[in-house]
N, CA, C and O atoms as a printed pandas DataFrame, in Angstrom:
     atom_number atom_name residue_name chain_id  residue_number  x_coord  y_coord  z_coord
0              1         N          UNK        A               1   12.925    3.352  -11.154
1              2        CA          UNK        A               1   14.058    2.938  -12.491
2              3         C          UNK        A               1   13.456    2.131  -13.562
3              4         O          UNK        A               1   12.819    1.086  -13.434
4              5         N          UNK        A               2   13.830    2.937  -14.922
5              6        CA          UNK        A               2   12.866    2.602  -16.198
6              7         C          UNK        A               2   13.774    0.997  -16.539
7              8         O          UNK        A               2   14.794    0.694  -15.920
8              9         N          UNK        A               3   13.330    0.374  -17.313
9             10        CA          UNK        A               3   13.914   -0.632  -18.120
10            11         C          UNK        A               3   13.409   -0.801  -19.302
11            12         O          UNK        A               3   12.277   -0.592  -19.738
12            13         N          UNK        A               4   14.428   -1.228  -19.812
13            14        CA          UNK        A               4   14.026   -1.134  -21.819
14            15         C          UNK        A               4   13.468   -2.190  -21.648
15            16         O          UNK        A               4   13.815   -3.120  -20.919
16            17         N          UNK        A               5   12.374   -2.080  -22.459
17            18        CA          UNK        A               5   11.856   -3.930  -22.929
18            19         C          UNK        A               5   10.907   -3.559  -24.495
19            20         O          UNK        A               5   10.265   -2.516  -24.626
20            21         N          UNK        A               6   10.972   -4.340  -25.271
21            22        CA          UNK        A               6    9.815   -4.510  -26.601
22            23         C          UNK        A               6    8.845   -5.681  -26.534
23            24         O          UNK        A               6    8.891   -6.775  -25.972
24            25         N          UNK        A               7    8.110   -5.176  -27.168
25            26        CA          UNK        A               7    6.984   -5.992  -27.400
26            27         C          UNK        A               7    5.920   -5.922  -28.433
27            28         O          UNK        A               7    6.015   -4.940  -29.170
28            29         N          UNK        A               8    5.093   -6.594  -28.626
29            30        CA          UNK        A               8    3.975   -6.399  -30.294
30            31         C          UNK        A               8    2.676   -6.006  -29.347
31            32         O          UNK        A               8    2.246   -6.401  -28.263
32            33         N          UNK        A               9    2.282   -5.026  -30.322
33            34        CA          UNK        A               9    1.133   -4.556  -29.828
34            35         C          UNK        A               9   -0.134   -5.194  -30.786
35            36         O          UNK        A               9    0.217   -5.739  -31.833
36            37         N          UNK        A              10   -1.182   -5.160  -30.557
37            38        CA          UNK        A              10   -2.369   -5.471  -31.993
38            39         C          UNK        A              10   -2.389   -4.000  -32.706
39            40         O          UNK        A              10   -2.308   -2.988  -32.011
40            41         N          UNK        A              11   -2.493   -3.937  -34.026
41            42        CA          UNK        A              11   -2.801   -3.191  -34.623
42            43         C          UNK        A              11   -3.897   -2.658  -33.616
43            44         O          UNK        A              11   -3.232   -2.015  -32.805
44            45         N          UNK        A              12   -5.054   -2.594  -33.286
45            46        CA          UNK        A              12   -6.101   -1.888  -32.944
46            47         C          UNK        A              12   -5.722   -1.228  -31.904
47            48         O          UNK        A              12   -5.919   -0.013  -31.889
48            49         N          UNK        A              13   -4.997   -1.971  -30.631
49            50        CA          UNK        A              13   -4.337   -0.924  -29.543
50            51         C          UNK        A              13   -2.916   -0.708  -29.903
51            52         O          UNK        A              13   -1.957   -0.951  -29.170
52            53         N          UNK        A              14   -2.879   -0.259  -31.026
53            54        CA          UNK        A              14   -1.642    0.865  -31.131
54            55         C          UNK        A              14   -1.866    1.970  -31.831
55            56         O          UNK        A              14   -1.092    2.907  -32.026
56            57         N          UNK        A              15   -3.667    1.730  -32.444
57            58        CA          UNK        A              15   -4.067    3.074  -33.363
58            59         C          UNK        A              15   -4.268    4.030  -32.231
59            60         O          UNK        A              15   -4.073    5.232  -32.051
60            61         N          UNK        A              16   -4.780    2.926  -31.471
61            62        CA          UNK        A              16   -5.818    3.972  -30.188
62            63         C          UNK        A              16   -4.916    4.744  -29.103
63            64         O          UNK        A              16   -5.200    5.833  -28.603
64            65         N          UNK        A              17   -3.619    3.863  -28.801
65            66        CA          UNK        A              17   -2.864    4.474  -27.988
66            67         C          UNK        A              17   -2.156    5.899  -29.383
67            68         O          UNK        A              17   -1.790    6.980  -28.923
68            69         N          UNK        A              18   -2.105    5.749  -30.348
69            70        CA          UNK        A              18   -1.425    6.816  -31.137
70            71         C          UNK        A              18   -2.636    7.388  -31.318
71            72         O          UNK        A              18   -2.444    8.597  -31.184
72            73         N          UNK        A              19   -3.883    7.169  -31.571
73            74        CA          UNK        A              19   -4.577    8.220  -31.219
74            75         C          UNK        A              19   -5.014    9.391  -30.023
75            76         O          UNK        A              19   -5.416   10.555  -30.041
76            77         N          UNK        A              20   -4.664    8.294  -28.909
77            78        CA          UNK        A              20   -4.698    9.353  -27.277
78            79         C          UNK        A              20   -3.763   10.473  -27.430
79            80         O          UNK        A              20   -4.052   11.658  -27.260
80            81         N          UNK        A              21   -1.903    9.707  -27.975
81            82        CA          UNK        A              21   -1.231   10.879  -28.164
82            83         C          UNK        A              21   -1.455   11.485  -28.845
83            84         O          UNK        A              21   -1.420   12.584  -28.292
84            85         N          UNK        A              22   -1.886   11.706  -30.511
85            86        CA          UNK        A              22   -2.203   12.779  -30.738
86            87         C          UNK        A              22   -3.414   13.185  -30.337
87            88         O          UNK        A              22   -3.733   13.959  -31.238
88            89         N          UNK        A              23   -4.330   13.161  -29.536
89            90        CA          UNK        A              23   -5.401   14.487  -28.708
90            91         C          UNK        A              23   -4.403   14.945  -27.887
91            92         O          UNK        A              23   -4.576   16.154  -27.734
92            93         N          UNK        A              24   -3.283   14.493  -27.186
93            94        CA          UNK        A              24   -2.616   15.182  -26.260
94            95         C          UNK        A              24   -2.942   14.685  -24.932
95            96         O          UNK        A              24   -2.585   15.270  -23.909
96            97         N          UNK        A              25   -3.643   13.570  -24.945
97            98        CA          UNK        A              25   -3.970   13.170  -23.551
98            99         C          UNK        A              25   -2.762   12.593  -22.894
99           100         O          UNK        A              25   -2.730   12.525  -21.665
100          101         N          UNK        A              26   -1.444   12.037  -23.859
101          102        CA          UNK        A              26   -0.491   11.309  -23.158
102          103         C          UNK        A              26    0.665   11.568  -23.888
103          104         O          UNK        A              26    0.621   11.187  -25.057
104          105         N          UNK        A              27    2.016   12.286  -23.398
105          106        CA          UNK        A              27    2.656   12.823  -23.952
106          107         C          UNK        A              27    3.639   11.078  -25.404
107          108         O          UNK        A              27    4.318   11.310  -26.405
108          109         N          UNK        A              28    3.263    9.666  -24.849
109          110        CA          UNK        A              28    4.095    8.451  -25.279
110          111         C          UNK        A              28    2.946    7.714  -25.521
111          112         O          UNK        A              28    1.929    7.606  -24.836
112          113         N          UNK        A              29    3.275    7.169  -26.701
113          114        CA          UNK        A              29    2.885    5.666  -26.107
114          115         C          UNK        A              29    3.010    5.025  -24.843
115          116         O          UNK        A              29    2.013    4.522  -24.326
116          117         N          UNK        A              30    4.138    4.985  -24.279
117          118        CA          UNK        A              30    4.466    4.199  -23.802
118          119         C          UNK        A              30    3.921    4.826  -21.865
119          120         O          UNK        A              30    4.150    4.392  -20.736
120          121         N          UNK        A              31    3.088    6.101  -22.472
121          122        CA          UNK        A              31    2.614    6.434  -21.051
122          123         C          UNK        A              31    1.657    5.865  -20.871
123          124         O          UNK        A              31    1.493    5.062  -19.952
124          125         N          UNK        A              32    0.718    6.211  -21.831
125          126        CA          UNK        A              32   -0.352    5.472  -22.210
126          127         C          UNK        A              32   -0.162    4.458  -21.973
127          128         O          UNK        A              32   -0.809    4.411  -20.927
128          129         N          UNK        A              33    0.423    3.033  -22.144
129          130        CA          UNK        A              33    0.761    1.666  -21.660
130          131         C          UNK        A              33    1.135    1.927  -20.222
131          132         O          UNK        A              33    1.144    0.831  -19.662
132          133         N          UNK        A              34    1.427    2.823  -19.431
133          134        CA          UNK        A              34    1.949    2.882  -18.380
134          135         C          UNK        A              34    0.554    3.076  -17.652
135          136         O          UNK        A              34    0.421    2.439  -16.607
136          137         N          UNK        A              35   -0.313    3.728  -17.989
137          138        CA          UNK        A              35   -1.927    4.247  -17.382
138          139         C          UNK        A              35   -2.022    3.034  -17.454
139          140         O          UNK        A              35   -1.637    2.411  -16.463
140          141         N          UNK        A              36   -2.742    1.988  -19.028
141          142        CA          UNK        A              36   -2.816    1.484  -18.504
142          143         C          UNK        A              36   -2.929    0.161  -17.158
143          144         O          UNK        A              36   -3.863   -0.389  -16.574
144          145         N          UNK        A              37   -1.525    0.075  -17.110
145          146        CA          UNK        A              37   -0.769   -1.095  -16.219
146          147         C          UNK        A              37   -1.244   -0.465  -14.902
147          148         O          UNK        A              37   -1.551   -1.193  -13.958
148          149         N          UNK        A              38   -1.324    1.144  -14.800
149          150        CA          UNK        A              38   -1.121    1.700  -13.225
150          151         C          UNK        A              38   -3.147    1.287  -13.166
151          152         O          UNK        A              38   -3.674    1.220  -12.055
152          153         N          UNK        A              39   -3.721    1.138  -14.019
153          154        CA          UNK        A              39   -5.607    1.231  -13.479
154          155         C          UNK        A              39   -5.522   -0.407  -13.324
155          156         O          UNK        A              39   -6.438   -0.797  -12.599
156          157         N          UNK        A              40   -4.581   -1.605  -13.856
157          158        CA          UNK        A              40   -4.768   -2.424  -13.440
158          159         C          UNK        A              40   -4.197   -2.923  -11.981
159          160         O          UNK        A              40   -4.653   -3.845  -11.305
160          161         N          UNK        A              41   -3.059   -2.060  -11.666
161          162        CA          UNK        A              41   -2.716   -2.115  -10.722
162          163         C          UNK        A              41   -3.346   -1.335   -9.249
163          164         O          UNK        A              41   -3.000   -1.265   -8.070
164          165         N          UNK        A              42   -4.332   -0.881   -9.996
165          166        CA          UNK        A              42   -5.216   -0.007   -8.535
166          167         C          UNK        A              42   -6.778   -1.065   -8.623
167          168         O          UNK        A              42   -7.594   -1.219   -7.715
168          169         N          UNK        A              43   -6.804   -1.489   -9.599
169          170        CA          UNK        A              43   -7.893   -2.604   -9.473
170          171         C          UNK        A              43   -7.424   -3.762   -8.974
171          172         O          UNK        A              43   -8.329   -4.573   -8.773
172          173         N          UNK        A              44   -6.086   -4.230   -8.635
173          174        CA          UNK        A              44   -6.034   -5.554   -8.264
174          175         C          UNK        A              44   -5.770   -5.268   -6.139
175          176         O          UNK        A              44   -4.997   -4.741   -5.339
176          177         N          UNK        A              45   -7.697   -6.471   -6.233
177          178        CA          UNK        A              45   -7.712   -6.545   -4.794
178          179         C          UNK        A              45   -6.985   -7.242   -4.088
179          180         O          UNK        A              45   -7.463   -7.598   -3.011
180          181         N          UNK        A              46   -5.762   -7.623   -4.395
181          182        CA          UNK        A              46   -5.008   -8.521   -3.721
182          183         C          UNK        A              46   -3.277   -8.170   -4.206
183          184         O          UNK        A              46   -2.628   -9.026   -4.808
184          185         N          UNK        A              47   -2.578   -6.562   -3.776
185          186        CA          UNK        A              47   -1.352   -6.565   -3.989
186          187         C          UNK        A              47   -0.428   -7.721   -3.682
187          188         O          UNK        A              47   -0.755   -8.569   -2.852
188          189         N          UNK        A              48    0.574   -7.764   -4.251
189          190        CA          UNK        A              48    1.551   -8.346   -4.112
190          191         C          UNK        A              48    2.931   -7.910   -3.612
191          192         O          UNK        A              48    3.115   -6.744   -3.962
192          193         N          UNK        A              49    4.232   -8.523   -2.757
193          194        CA          UNK        A              49    5.158   -7.138   -3.038
194          195         C          UNK        A              49    5.577   -7.598   -1.223
195          196         O          UNK        A              49    4.622   -7.854   -0.491
196          197         N          UNK        A              50    6.950   -7.661   -0.665
197          198        CA          UNK        A              50    6.982   -7.510    0.792
198          199         C          UNK        A              50    6.648   -6.260    0.869
199          200         O          UNK        A              50    5.835   -6.060    1.770
200          201         N          UNK        A              51    7.028   -5.111    0.135
201          202        CA          UNK        A              51    6.782   -3.714    0.584
202          203         C          UNK        A              51    5.444   -3.229    1.059
203          204         O          UNK        A              51    5.245   -2.261    1.792
204          205         N          UNK        A              52    4.368   -4.212    0.426
205          206        CA          UNK        A              52    2.711   -3.896    0.911
206          207         C          UNK        A              52    2.884   -3.804    2.149
207          208         O          UNK        A              52    3.596   -4.628    2.723
208          209         N          UNK        A              53    2.076   -2.462    3.038
209          210        CA          UNK        A              53    1.735   -2.525    4.649
210          211         C          UNK        A              53    0.608   -3.378    4.988
211          212         O          UNK        A              53    0.671   -3.882    6.109
212          213         N          UNK        A              54   -0.567   -3.700    4.168
213          214        CA          UNK        A              54   -1.579   -4.077    4.564
214          215         C          UNK        A              54   -1.461   -6.125    4.457
215          216         O          UNK        A              54   -1.915   -7.020    5.170
216          217         N          UNK        A              55   -0.579   -6.111    3.131
217          218        CA          UNK        A              55   -0.039   -7.736    3.531
218          219         C          UNK        A              55    0.997   -8.104    4.781
219          220         O          UNK        A              55    1.057   -9.181    5.374
220          221         N          UNK        A              56    1.824   -6.866    5.023
221          222        CA          UNK        A              56    2.637   -7.066    6.242
222          223         C          UNK        A              56    1.701   -7.408    7.722
223          224         O          UNK        A              56    1.693   -8.399    8.452
224          225         N          UNK        A              57    0.824   -5.901    7.783
225          226        CA          UNK        A              57   -0.491   -6.076    8.786
226          227         C          UNK        A              57   -0.998   -7.406    8.913
227          228         O          UNK        A              57   -1.231   -7.830   10.045
228          229         N          UNK        A              58   -1.264   -8.347    7.602
229          230        CA          UNK        A              58   -2.194   -9.981    7.868
230          231         C          UNK        A              58   -1.147  -10.145    7.885
231          232         O          UNK        A              58   -0.733   -9.854    9.007
232          233         N          UNK        A              59   -0.568  -10.390    7.412
233          234        CA          UNK        A              59    0.514  -11.212    8.318
234          235         C          UNK        A              59    0.961  -11.879   10.012
235          236         O          UNK        A              59    0.930  -12.934   10.645
236          237         N          UNK        A              60    1.443  -10.169   10.189
237          238        CA          UNK        A              60    1.390   -9.939   11.698
238          239         C          UNK        A              60   -0.269  -10.816   12.464
239          240         O          UNK        A              60   -0.385  -11.989   12.822
240          241         N          UNK        A              61   -0.966  -10.071   12.482
241          242        CA          UNK        A              61   -2.287  -10.964   12.260
242          243         C          UNK        A              61   -2.323  -11.796   12.517
243          244         O          UNK        A              61   -2.572  -12.181   13.660
244          245         N          UNK        A              62   -2.046  -12.589   11.393
245          246        CA          UNK        A              62   -2.028  -14.285   11.042
246          247         C          UNK        A              62   -1.250  -14.721   12.933
247          248         O          UNK        A              62   -1.628  -15.163   14.019
248          249         N          UNK        A              63   -0.174  -14.281   12.347
249          250        CA          UNK        A              63    1.445  -14.865   13.628
250          251         C          UNK        A              63    0.452  -14.460   14.789
251          252         O          UNK        A              63    0.213  -15.559   15.289
252          253         N          UNK        A              64   -0.168  -13.654   15.410
253          254        CA          UNK        A              64   -0.594  -13.302   16.698
254          255         C          UNK        A              64   -1.100  -14.160   17.766
255          256         O          UNK        A              64   -0.921  -14.494   18.938
256          257         N          UNK        A              65   -2.384  -14.473   15.944
257          258        CA          UNK        A              65   -3.570  -15.422   16.285
258          259         C          UNK        A              65   -3.103  -16.800   16.601
259          260         O          UNK        A              65   -3.813  -17.640   17.154
260          261         N          UNK        A              66   -1.791  -17.000   16.197
261          262        CA          UNK        A              66   -1.717  -18.222   16.294
262          263         C          UNK        A              66   -0.670  -18.655   17.805
263          264         O          UNK        A              66   -0.255  -19.713   18.278
264          265         N          UNK        A              67   -0.593  -17.673   18.057
265          266        CA          UNK        A              67   -0.089  -18.051   19.384
266          267         C          UNK        A              67   -1.132  -18.254   20.392
267          268         O          UNK        A              67   -2.197  -17.669   20.589
268          269         N          UNK        A              68   -0.404  -19.485   21.132
269          270        CA          UNK        A              68   -1.164  -20.006   22.302
270          271         C          UNK        A              68   -1.992  -19.170   23.323
271          272         O          UNK        A              68   -1.501  -18.065   23.553
272          273         N          UNK        A              69   -3.086  -19.450   23.949
273          274        CA          UNK        A              69   -3.638  -18.839   25.004
274          275         C          UNK        A              69   -2.699  -18.178   25.697
275          276         O          UNK        A              69   -2.247  -17.033   25.694
276          277         N          UNK        A              70   -2.488  -19.316   26.378
277          278        CA          UNK        A              70   -1.125  -19.749   27.387
278          279         C          UNK        A              70    0.159  -18.769   27.852
279          280         O          UNK        A              70    0.795  -18.518   28.876
280          281         N          UNK        A              71    0.121  -18.303   26.170
281          282        CA          UNK        A              71    1.397  -17.338   26.102
282          283         C          UNK        A              71    0.652  -15.719   26.278
283          284         O          UNK        A              71    1.330  -14.876   26.865
284          285         N          UNK        A              72   -0.270  -15.454   25.937
285          286        CA          UNK        A              72   -1.003  -14.543   25.943
286          287         C          UNK        A              72   -0.479  -13.287   27.362
287          288         O          UNK        A              72   -0.499  -13.808   28.477
288          289         N          UNK        A              73   -0.071  -11.845   27.328
289          290        CA          UNK        A              73    0.302  -11.332   28.456
290          291         C          UNK        A              73   -0.976  -11.013   29.167
291          292         O          UNK        A              73   -1.851  -10.983   28.302
292          293         N          UNK        A              74   -1.342  -10.833   30.010
293          294        CA          UNK        A              74   -2.608  -10.146   30.754
294          295         C          UNK        A              74   -2.353   -8.888   30.456
295          296         O          UNK        A              74   -1.373   -8.291   30.010
296          297         N          UNK        A              75   -4.299   -8.355   31.056
297          298        CA          UNK        A              75   -4.623   -7.329   30.228
298          299         C          UNK        A              75   -5.159   -6.667   31.797
299          300         O          UNK        A              75   -5.940   -7.117   32.635
300          301         N          UNK        A              76   -4.341   -5.391   31.745
301          302        CA          UNK        A              76   -4.818   -4.973   32.456
302          303         C          UNK        A              76   -5.284   -3.334   32.574
303          304         O          UNK        A              76   -4.488   -2.409   32.737
304          305         N          UNK        A              77   -6.350   -3.236   32.488
305          306        CA          UNK        A              77   -6.605   -1.884   31.499
306          307         C          UNK        A              77   -6.520   -0.492   32.694
307          308         O          UNK        A              77   -6.133    0.552   32.169
308          309         N          UNK        A              78   -6.782   -0.417   33.931
309          310        CA          UNK        A              78   -6.584    0.789   35.030
310          311         C          UNK        A              78   -4.733    1.022   34.938
311          312         O          UNK        A              78   -4.139    2.086   34.762
312          313         N          UNK        A              79   -4.209   -0.209   35.103
313          314        CA          UNK        A              79   -2.872    0.197   34.521
314          315         C          UNK        A              79   -2.681    0.745   33.333
315          316         O          UNK        A              79   -2.326    1.920   33.432
316          317         N          UNK        A              80   -2.794    0.286   32.051
317          318        CA          UNK        A              80   -2.523    0.978   30.984
318          319         C          UNK        A              80   -2.870    1.980   30.957
319          320         O          UNK        A              80   -2.046    2.693   30.384
320          321         N          UNK        A              81   -3.998    2.676   31.398
321          322        CA          UNK        A              81   -4.793    3.667   31.613
322          323         C          UNK        A              81   -3.884    4.596   32.476
323          324         O          UNK        A              81   -3.700    5.781   32.200
324          325         N          UNK        A              82   -3.422    4.060   33.372
325          326        CA          UNK        A              82   -2.752    4.899   34.245
326          327         C          UNK        A              82   -1.043    5.351   33.649
327          328         O          UNK        A              82   -0.457    6.410   33.872
328          329         N          UNK        A              83   -0.623    4.347   32.972
329          330        CA          UNK        A              83    0.917    4.585   32.006
330          331         C          UNK        A              83    0.372    5.759   31.244
331          332         O          UNK        A              83    0.583    6.920   31.598
332          333         N          UNK        A              84   -0.155    5.512   30.459
333          334        CA          UNK        A              84   -0.821    6.516   29.781
334          335         C          UNK        A              84   -0.849    8.250   29.841
335          336         O          UNK        A              84   -0.593    9.293   29.239
336          337         N          UNK        A              85   -1.464    7.534   31.278
337          338        CA          UNK        A              85   -1.411    9.158   31.589
338          339         C          UNK        A              85   -0.439    9.860   31.945
339          340         O          UNK        A              85   -0.280   11.036   31.617
340          341         N          UNK        A              86    0.450    9.077   32.791
341          342        CA          UNK        A              86    1.677    9.908   33.555
342          343         C          UNK        A              86    2.281   10.218   32.332
343          344         O          UNK        A              86    2.905   11.271   32.457
344          345         N          UNK        A              87    2.373    9.702   31.077
345          346        CA          UNK        A              87    3.160   10.093   30.117
346          347         C          UNK        A              87    2.976   11.028   29.540
347          348         O          UNK        A              87    3.846   11.701   28.986
348          349         N          UNK        A              88    1.438   11.313   29.568
349          350        CA          UNK        A              88    0.981   12.309   28.944
350          351         C          UNK        A              88    1.211   13.590   29.936
351          352         O          UNK        A              88    1.701   14.663   29.583
352          353         N          UNK        A              89    0.816   13.300   31.080
353          354        CA          UNK        A              89    1.280   14.467   32.026
354          355         C          UNK        A              89    2.724   15.029   32.563
355          356         O          UNK        A              89    3.072   15.982   33.260
356          357         N          UNK        A              90    3.457   13.843   31.812
357          358        CA          UNK        A              90    4.935   14.572   31.875
358          359         C          UNK        A              90    5.453   14.956   30.898
359          360         O          UNK        A              90    6.665   15.162   30.950
360          361         N          UNK        A              91    4.408   15.300   29.096
361          362        CA          UNK        A              91    5.314   15.753   27.883
362          363         C          UNK        A              91    3.975   16.964   28.061
363          364         O          UNK        A              91    4.131   17.999   27.412
364          365         N          UNK        A              92    2.897   16.863   28.779
365          366        CA          UNK        A              92    2.303   18.050   28.631
366          367         C          UNK        A              92    2.602   19.150   30.300
367          368         O          UNK        A              92    1.964   20.202   30.338
368          369         N          UNK        A              93    3.282   18.910   31.196
369          370        CA          UNK        A              93    3.331   19.454   32.173
370          371         C          UNK        A              93    3.880   21.187   32.081
371          372         O          UNK        A              93    3.316   21.914   32.898
372          373         N          UNK        A              94    4.620   21.674   31.423
373          374        CA          UNK        A              94    5.232   22.965   31.238
374          375         C          UNK        A              94    4.034   23.482   29.923
375          376         O          UNK        A              94    4.528   24.265   29.111
376          377         N          UNK        A              95    3.242   23.279   29.794
377          378        CA          UNK        A              95    2.055   23.736   28.946
378          379         C          UNK        A              95    1.303   24.195   29.787
379          380         O          UNK        A              95    0.928   23.357   30.607
380          381         N          UNK        A              96    0.794   25.538   29.968
381          382        CA          UNK        A              96   -0.014   26.054   30.180
382          383         C          UNK        A              96   -0.310   25.939   31.681
383          384         O          UNK        A              96   -1.286   26.515   32.164
């Protein structure tokens, strides 16, 4: 979704953007500005927003780390391996 906005550029930045458009590097000054903002967003080491999967993972890990040890589920590697093997056997039983 595009949002109409107006802002003021210093003459230096405006001339640079115009030159990039004249040279054919961008179709419009708007696209020059968008490219600059995209570059800043990519360089940002800590993006924000609810849709960021890394932040969601970080929050989930933090939540799980705060779980008291007595609430941990017991780990039984052999039982887990047996369940996985059974699911794989079922999935691939009609192949080969």
